[in-house]
VOBA-1610 file (N, C-alpha, C; in pm, whole numbers, padded with zeros to 5 digits, always signed):
BEGIN
Unk+09299+08730+09634Unk+09337+08861+09580Unk+09307+08971+09682Unk+09400+09065+09693Unk+09386+09173+09790Unk+09368+09306+09717Unk+09248+09365+09723Unk+09228+09496+09661Unk+09287+09606+09748Unk+09310+09722+09689Unk+09357+09841+09759Unk+09492+09824+09826Unk+09573+09731+09775Unk+09712+09724+09820Unk+09789+09826+09736Unk+09886+09892+09796Unk+09964+09993+09725Unk+10095+09930+09682Unk+10122+09936+09551Unk+10243+09879+09493Unk+10335+09995+09455Unk+10458+09991+09506Unk+10554+10098+09483Unk+10677+10040+09416Unk+10714+10096+09300Unk+10836+10055+09231Unk+10938+10167+09248Unk+11055+10129+09297Unk+11164+10224+09319Unk+11280+10187+09228Unk+11287+10249+09109Unk+11398+10219+09018Unk+11530+10264+09079Unk+11636+10185+09057Unk+11766+10225+09113Unk+11818+10350+09043Unk+11778+10370+08916Unk+11812+10494+08848Unk+11688+10540+08774Unk+11624+10649+08822Unk+11498+10693+08765Unk+11508+10735+08620Unk+11626+10767+08567Unk+11655+10800+08427Unk+11537+10828+08337Unk+11565+10841+08210Unk+11462+10863+08109Unk+11410+11005+08112Unk+11348+11045+08003Unk+11293+11180+07999Unk+11184+11199+08104Unk+11185+11315+08164Unk+11085+11344+08267Unk+10943+11331+08212Unk+10926+11356+08082Unk+10793+11348+08022Unk+10736+11207+08028Unk+10823+11105+08034Unk+10774+10967+08039Unk+10731+10924+08178Unk+10773+10998+08278Unk+10738+10961+08414Unk+10590+10979+08440Unk+10534+10881+08506Unk+10394+10891+08545Unk+10388+10975+08673Unk+10318+11086+08667Unk+10309+11173+08784Unk+10195+11125+08874Unk+10220+11126+09003Unk+10115+11094+09099Unk+10026+11217+09116Unk+09900+11195+09150Unk+09812+11309+09170Unk+09862+11399+09283Unk+09851+11529+09262Unk+09886+11626+09366Unk+09762+11691+09423Unk+09645+11642+09381Unk+09518+11680+09442Unk+09432+11555+09450Unk+09351+11548+09554Unk+09259+11435+09571Unk+09148+11479+09664Unk+09036+11407+09658Unk+08925+11431+09750Unk+08891+11301+09820Unk+08880+11309+09952Unk+08834+11197+10033Unk+08698+11238+10089Unk+08595+11167+10047Unk+08459+11198+10092Unk+08423+11115+10213Unk+08341+11172+10299Unk+08277+11095+10405Unk+08132+11080+10362Unk+08094+10955+10334Unk+07958+10923+10290Unk+07912+10795+10357Unk+07793+10798+10414Unk+07734+10681+10480Unk+07832+10623+10581Unk+07896+10711+10657Unk+07991+10676+10762Unk+08108+10592+10709Unk+08157+10629+10589Unk+08273+10566+10529Unk+08361+10673+10466Unk+08491+10644+10458Unk+08581+10727+10380Unk+08583+10668+10239Unk+08557+10752+10139Unk+08557+10707+10001Unk+08648+10797+09918Unk+08746+10744+09851Unk+08783+10603+09848Unk+08844+10559+09981Unk+08844+10430+10003Unk+08899+10372+10126Unk+09049+10395+10134Unk+09117+10386+10021Unk+09262+10413+10013Unk+09283+10512+09899Unk+09353+10621+09930Unk+09384+10725+09832Unk+09536+10732+09819Unk+09587+10733+09695Unk+09731+10742+09671Unk+09761+10878+09609Unk+09855+10951+09671Unk+09895+11083+09622Unk+10047+11097+09630Unk+10098+11198+09562Unk+10239+11230+09569Unk+10269+11323+09686Unk+10397+11334+09718Unk+10440+11422+09826Unk+10404+11566+09790Unk+10344+11637+09884Unk+10302+11775+09863Unk+10160+11788+09812Unk+10087+11677+09804Unk+09950+11679+09753Unk+09857+11756+09846Unk+09760+11821+09784Unk+09653+11888+09858Unk+09533+11794+09855Unk+09494+11747+09974Unk+09384+11651+09985Unk+09265+11722+10050Unk+09153+11718+09980Unk+09029+11780+10029Unk+08948+11673+10100Unk+08907+11702+10223Unk+08820+11613+10300Unk+08681+11677+10301Unk+08581+11606+10250Unk+08446+11661+10237Unk+08346+11571+10308Unk+08259+11633+10389Unk+08157+11559+10462Unk+08025+11568+10386Unk+07985+11459+10323Unk+07858+11453+10250Unk+07747+11389+10332Unk+07775+11356+10457Unk+07673+11301+10547Unk+07597+11415+10613Unk+07477+11386+10661Unk+07395+11487+10728Unk+07442+11513+10872Unk+07532+11431+10922Unk+07582+11445+11059Unk+07729+11484+11057Unk+07775+11536+11171Unk+07914+11581+11183Unk+08010+11462+11186Unk+08132+11488+11136Unk+08243+11394+11150Unk+08360+11472+11209Unk+08433+11407+11295Unk+08554+11466+11354Unk+08670+11378+11308Unk+08726+11414+11194Unk+08827+11333+11127Unk+08961+11345+11199Unk+09025+11231+11219Unk+09161+11231+11275Unk+09255+11172+11171Unk+09373+11230+11161Unk+09475+11182+11070Unk+09598+11153+11153Unk+09648+11031+11146Unk+09768+10995+11220Unk+09856+10908+11135Unk+09985+10922+11157Unk+10078+10826+11098Unk+10058+10696+11174Unk+10076+10581+11109Unk+10056+10454+11178Unk+10139+10449+11307Unk+10074+10411+11415Unk+10142+10400+11544Unk+10149+10530+11620Unk+10106+10641+11561Unk+10110+10770+11629Unk+09976+10796+11696Unk+09975+10888+11789Unk+09854+10926+11859Unk+09803+11056+11799Unk+09675+11063+11771Unk+09617+11183+11712Unk+09624+11299+11811Unk+09636+11416+11759Unk+09647+11536+11840Unk+09559+11644+11779Unk+09519+11739+11859Unk+09438+11849+11809Unk+09524+11953+11740Unk+09654+11939+11746Unk+09743+12036+11684Unk+09822+11970+11573Unk+09852+12045+11466Unk+09922+11985+11352Unk+10072+11969+11371Unk+10129+12007+11485Unk+10274+12000+11501Unk+10321+11869+11562Unk+10231+11778+11588Unk+10270+11645+11635Unk+10259+11546+11520Unk+10249+11419+11551Unk+10238+11317+11447Unk+10097+11302+11393Unk+10004+11387+11434Unk+09868+11375+11385Unk+09794+11506+11400Unk+09674+11508+11347Unk+09589+11625+11364Unk+09445+11582+11347Unk+09354+11672+11379Unk+09214+11640+11364Unk+09142+11762+11309Unk+09029+11735+11245Unk+08948+11843+11192Unk+08802+11803+11201Unk+08720+11899+11240Unk+08577+11872+11254Unk+08505+11926+11131Unk+08425+11840+11070Unk+08349+11878+10952Unk+08200+11868+10983Unk+08130+11979+10970Unk+07986+11981+10997Unk+07911+11895+10895Unk+07798+11844+10938Unk+07714+11766+10849Unk+07657+11853+10738Unk+07627+11790+10626Unk+07575+11862+10510Unk+07426+11891+10530Unk+07390+12017+10510Unk+07250+12058+10518Unk+07188+12053+10379Unk+07057+12033+10373Unk+06988+12030+10243Unk+07012+12159+10168Unk+07045+12147+10041Unk+07064+12263+09955Unk+07196+12334+09972Unk+07282+12286+10061Unk+07412+12351+10083Unk+07523+12256+10040Unk+07638+12312+10000Unk+07751+12225+09965Unk+07808+12156+10089Unk+07876+12048+10067Unk+07939+11973+10177Unk+08046+12060+10242Unk+08058+12051+10375Unk+08168+12121+10442Unk+08297+12045+10412Unk+08405+12121+10392Unk+08530+12054+10357Unk+08649+12134+10406Unk+08762+12066+10410Unk+08890+12126+10447Unk+08996+12065+10357Unk+09093+12147+10316Unk+09203+12099+10233Unk+09330+12097+10317Unk+09400+11984+10315Unk+09526+11969+10386Unk+09636+11937+10286Unk+09757+11986+10312Unk+09872+11952+10230Unk+09949+11843+10301Unk+09971+11732+10232Unk+10046+11619+10288Unk+10184+11623+10224Unk+10282+11672+10301Unk+10412+11704+10242Unk+10522+11603+10269Unk+10489+11493+10336Unk+10593+11391+10355Unk+10528+11255+10372Unk+10598+11151+10326Unk+10544+11017+10348Unk+10546+10985+10497Unk+10447+10909+10541Unk+10444+10866+10681Unk+10548+10759+10706Unk+10551+10708+10828Unk+10650+10607+10866Unk+10646+10487+10772Unk+10527+10446+10733Unk+10516+10337+10635Unk+10454+10389+10507Unk+10453+10520+10490Unk+10398+10578+10369Unk+10249+10601+10373Unk+10184+10580+10487Unk+10039+10594+10492Unk+09995+10681+10608Unk+09884+10748+10590Unk+09821+10825+10696Unk+09689+10754+10727Unk+09668+10722+10853Unk+09546+10656+10895Unk+09437+10760+10916Unk+09319+10734+10860Unk+09205+10822+10878Unk+09105+10754+10971Unk+09046+10831+11060Unk+08943+10779+11148Unk+08849+10892+11185Unk+08749+10860+11265Unk+08653+10960+11310Unk+08636+10942+11460Unk+08655+11051+11536Unk+08638+11043+11681Unk+08493+11014+11717Unk+08399+11055+11634Unk+08258+11037+11664Unk+08209+10899+11623Unk+08257+10849+11509Unk+08212+10720+11455Unk+08334+10627+11445Unk+08355+10547+11548Unk+08474+10464+11560Unk+08490+10359+11451Unk+08383+10324+11380Unk+08395+10221+11276Unk+08451+10276+11145Unk+08463+10409+11134Unk+08514+10468+11009Unk+08665+10458+11005Unk+08717+10409+10893Unk+08862+10407+10876Unk+08895+10416+10727Unk+09009+10472+10699Unk+09058+10484+10563Unk+09206+10518+10568Unk+09268+10534+10453Unk+09411+10564+10447Unk+09442+10655+10329Unk+09539+10742+10350Unk+09599+10819+10241Unk+09744+10775+10236Unk+09786+10722+10122Unk+09924+10678+10104Unk+09998+10788+10029Unk+10096+10849+10095Unk+10178+10953+10034Unk+10303+10885+09983Unk+10311+10870+09851Unk+10415+10787+09789Unk+10540+10868+09755Unk+10653+10803+09773Unk+10782+10864+09741Unk+10826+10836+09599Unk+10754+10753+09527Unk+10789+10717+09390Unk+10673+10746+09296Unk+10699+10803+09178Unk+10590+10825+09083Unk+10537+10695+09025Unk+10606+10585+09045Unk+10559+10455+08997Unk+10490+10383+09111Unk+10374+10435+09150Unk+10295+10381+09260Unk+10150+10371+09215Unk+10090+10254+09238Unk+09949+10232+09203Unk+09883+10144+09308Unk+09749+10141+09306Unk+09672+10050+09391Unk+09633+09927+09311Unk+09622+09814+09382Unk+09570+09695+09316Unk+09420+09711+09295Unk+09371+09647+09190Unk+09228+09648+09161Unk+09159+09541+09245Unk+09030+09525+09227Unk+08953+09426+09304Unk+09009+09286+09289Unk+09074+09257+09174Unk+09130+09125+09149Unk+09270+09109+09208Unk+09319+09211+09279Unk+09450+09203+09341Unk+09567+09230+09247Unk+09539+09278+09127Unk+09644+09301+09027Unk+09669+09450+09011Unk+09796+09484+08998Unk+09836+09622+08969Unk+09928+09619+08848Unk+09911+09714+08759Unk+09997+09722+08641Unk+10062+09859+08636Unk+10191+09860+08610Unk+10266+09985+08597Unk+10331+09988+08460Unk+10333+10106+08400Unk+10396+10123+08269Unk+10502+10232+08280Unk+10588+10236+08180Unk+10691+10340+08169Unk+10790+10341+08285Unk+10811+10224+08346Unk+10913+10213+08451Unk+11048+10208+08381Unk+11145+10288+08425Unk+11277+10287+08359Unk+11341+10148+08362Unk+11407+10114+08255Unk+11475+09984+08248Unk+11591+09982+08347Unk+11617+09862+08400Unk+11726+09844+08494Unk+11676+09786+08625Unk+11764+09783+08723Unk+11729+09726+08854Unk+11628+09815+08926Unk+11538+09751+08998Unk+11438+09823+09077Unk+11398+09736+09195Unk+11341+09799+09295Unk+11282+09722+09404Unk+11133+09754+09407Unk+11055+09654+09448Unk+10910+09666+09452Unk+10865+09635+09594Unk+10784+09726+09649Unk+10728+09698+09780Unk+10577+09710+09773Unk+10509+09640+09864Unk+10364+09639+09867Unk+10319+09671+10009Unk+10221+09762+10019Unk+10162+09799+10148Unk+10012+09776+10139Unk+09955+09724+10245Unk+09810+09708+10253Unk+09768+09737+10396Unk+09655+09803+10414Unk+09613+09852+10546Unk+09600+09742+10650Unk+09556+09622+10611Unk+09537+09517+10711Unk+09649+09414+10708Unk+09760+09452+10649Unk+09878+09366+10645Unk+09932+09348+10787Unk+09959+09227+10825Unk+10003+09200+10962Unk+10150+09235+10983Unk+10234+09204+10884Unk+10377+09228+10895Unk+10424+09290+10764Unk+10504+09396+10773Unk+10554+09459+10651Unk+10647+09362+10578Unk+10623+09347+10449Unk+10704+09257+10367Unk+10828+09328+10315Unk+10937+09253+10303Unk+11060+09308+10247Unk+11038+09334+10099Unk+11097+09441+10046Unk+11085+09467+09902Unk+11148+09354+09821Unk+11095+09333+09700Unk+11152+09235+09608Unk+11232+09310+09502Unk+11344+09251+09464Unk+11426+09309+09358Unk+11378+09255+09224Unk+11387+09339+09122Unk+11343+09300+08989Unk+11430+09371+08887Unk+11447+09308+08771Unk+11519+09371+08660Unk+11414+09408+08556Unk+11396+09536+08533Unk+11296+09585+08439Unk+11361+09593+08301Unk+11291+09538+08202Unk+11341+09543+08065Unk+11227+09576+07971Unk+11247+09546+07843Unk+11146+09576+07742Unk+11025+09484+07755Unk+11047+09360+07799Unk+10936+09265+07814Unk+10867+09285+07949Unk+10737+09259+07956Unk+10666+09271+08084Unk+10726+09179+08190Unk+10723+09225+08313Unk+10771+09148+08428Unk+10653+09123+08521Unk+10644+09003+08573Unk+10536+08969+08664Unk+10595+08932+08800Unk+10545+08996+08905Unk+10584+08964+09043Unk+10460+08924+09120Unk+10476+08833+09213Unk+10367+08794+09301Unk+10411+08815+09445Unk+10329+08881+09523Unk+10353+08900+09665Unk+10250+08821+09743Unk+10293+08756+09848Unk+10201+08689+09939Unk+10194+08775+10064Unk+10080+08840+10085Unk+10063+08925+10202Unk+10002+08846+10315Unk+10034+08886+10435Unk+09975+08825+10554Unk+09860+08913+10600Unk+09742+08888+10542Unk+09624+08966+10576Unk+09508+08874+10604Unk+09418+08923+10685Unk+09293+08855+10709Unk+09185+08956+10675Unk+09125+08946+10555Unk+09025+09045+10515Unk+08909+09049+10614Unk+08865+09171+10645Unk+08751+09188+10734Unk+08626+09205+10651Unk+08519+09150+10702Unk+08391+09170+10637Unk+08321+09287+10703Unk+08268+09374+10621Unk+08196+09490+10673Unk+08062+09444+10731Unk+08035+09496+10852Unk+07906+09463+10913Unk+07795+09525+10831Unk+07689+09448+10813Unk+07589+09490+10722Unk+07469+09553+10772
//
């Protein structure tokens, strides 16, 4: 089972009342704690405002890049960086809010730290409101998907090769799909 895989359902006709659509979050917080990005994978909708907060006592120099892009100090390229001071006793965490207004090349933004190379995380900017992460057991459940033809794609940070979307016919009865990802889970150094 692969946790934190992002499952995206793209109905061929989004139909149905807008009230039934599951809206993706348009705000989120990514914390830096104990030299980790938490959560490791964050899923948001296009145009989301994502707050990056440093809860560690030391500085982090966060870099955001689209997969395969080179980070830059300016926001007009495929990446940007921001320096967040370490948290002092009795003071709130330093933070910055960024608006993520378009999906990346594969729908994800890679997070890293120039100071602490072992830190990594992802923000997945989804193009479909029917997008969720898999749980620890590798299962994702979606509800209120419009009936009819749809395609389902799965993204995971350590996936070796992007998988082709699977076609599915959504109806009144639950549908079960299984994806076999090409991943080699890494163990965190302890």
